[in-house]
C-alpha positions in Angstrom: 24.2 15.2 -9.1 21.2 17.2 -8.3 18.4 16.4 -6.3 16.0 16.1 -9.0 18.1 14.1 -11.2 18.7 11.6 -8.2 15.0 11.2 -7.7 14.1 10.8 -11.5 16.8 7.7 -11.2 15.0 6.4 -8.4 11.5 6.5 -10.2 13.7 4.8 -13.2 14.2 1.8 -10.9 10.7 1.9 -9.8 9.1 1.4 -13.3 11.7 -1.1 -14.2 10.4 -3.2 -10.8 6.8 -2.6 -12.3 7.9 -3.9 -15.7 8.4 -7.4 -14.0 4.8 -7.7 -14.4 3.4 -5.1 -16.6 3.9 -3.5 -19.9 4.4 0.4 -20.1 1.1 0.9 -21.2 -0.6 -1.0 -18.1 1.7 1.0 -15.8 0.3 4.2 -17.5 -3.4 2.6 -17.2 -2.6 2.0 -13.3 -1.2 5.6 -12.9 -3.4 7.4 -15.1 -0.9 8.8 -17.4 0.1 8.3 -21.0 2.5 5.8 -22.4 5.0 8.3 -23.1 5.0 9.7 -19.5 5.9 6.4 -18.3 8.8 6.1 -20.7 10.1 9.3 -19.6 10.2 8.1 -16.2 11.9 5.0 -17.1 14.3 7.0 -19.0 14.7 9.5 -16.1 13.9 12.5 -18.2 10.8 13.4 -15.9 9.2 12.0 -12.6 5.7 11.6 -11.6 3.9 13.6 -9.5 0.8 14.1 -7.4 -1.8 11.1 -8.0 0.4 9.5 -10.6 3.4 9.5 -8.2 1.1 7.9 -5.5 -0.3 5.3 -7.5 3.3 4.3 -8.9 4.5 4.0 -5.3 1.6 1.7 -4.4 2.3 -0.3 -7.8 5.7 -0.7 -6.5 4.7 -2.2 -3.1 2.1 -4.7 -5.0 5.0 -5.9 -7.1 7.2 -6.1 -4.1 4.6 -8.3 -2.3 4.2 -10.6 -5.4 7.9 -10.8 -5.6 7.8 -12.6 -2.0 5.7 -15.3 -3.8 6.5 -15.5 -7.3 9.1 -15.2 -10.0 8.7 -12.6 -12.8 6.6 -14.9 -14.9 4.2 -15.5 -12.3 3.8 -12.1 -11.0 2.9 -11.3 -14.7 0.2 -14.2 -14.9 -1.0 -13.3 -11.5 -1.6 -9.7 -12.3 -3.5 -10.2 -15.5 -5.6 -13.5 -14.3 -9.0 -13.4 -12.8 -9.0 -14.3 -9.4 -11.8 -15.9 -7.2 -10.9 -13.7 -4.3 -11.2 -10.7 -6.1 -14.9 -11.4 -7.5 -13.4 -13.0 -10.6 -11.8 -9.7 -11.7 -8.1 -9.4 -12.5 -5.7 -7.8 -10.3 -4.8 -5.3 -12.9 -8.7 -4.3 -13.6 -8.5 -3.5 -9.7 -5.2 -1.5 -10.1 -6.6 0.4 -12.7 -9.5 1.6 -10.6 -7.2 2.4 -7.9 -8.5 -0.6 -5.5 -4.7 -1.3 -4.4 -6.3 -2.1 -0.8 -7.8 -5.2 -2.3 -5.1 -6.3 -4.3 -2.7 -5.9 -1.6 -5.1 -7.9 0.9 -5.2 -10.8 -2.0 -1.4 -10.9 -1.9 -1.1 -11.2 1.9 -3.7 -14.2 1.5 -1.4 -15.7 -1.2 1.7 -14.9 1.0 0.0 -16.4 4.0 -0.9 -13.3 6.1 -0.2 -9.6 6.4 3.2 -8.3 5.9 2.3 -4.8 5.8 
């Protein structure tokens, strides 16, 4: 299997993990790409590059942190709900703005301390 195809399959899994809490459209909003681009990543037709890749991998880290605390439904609810620890904003809003560190800090508090 060619290296590019193998990498595309890795991103297929990353998108599948992100879908535990977000829709394809929301993943696009966080990564700064169209819904179609996310669908192509999910299908292994293409892979993210540059800032969209960085944001997708950060999103993967967020989902992994939440999976230590919640089941899939809890992940979805937490990402979409306003959080006092985030100034009344939802984690999804902050992720769209690229504020991953603030969301990760809130997850650390949920999990009882930093695990990074």
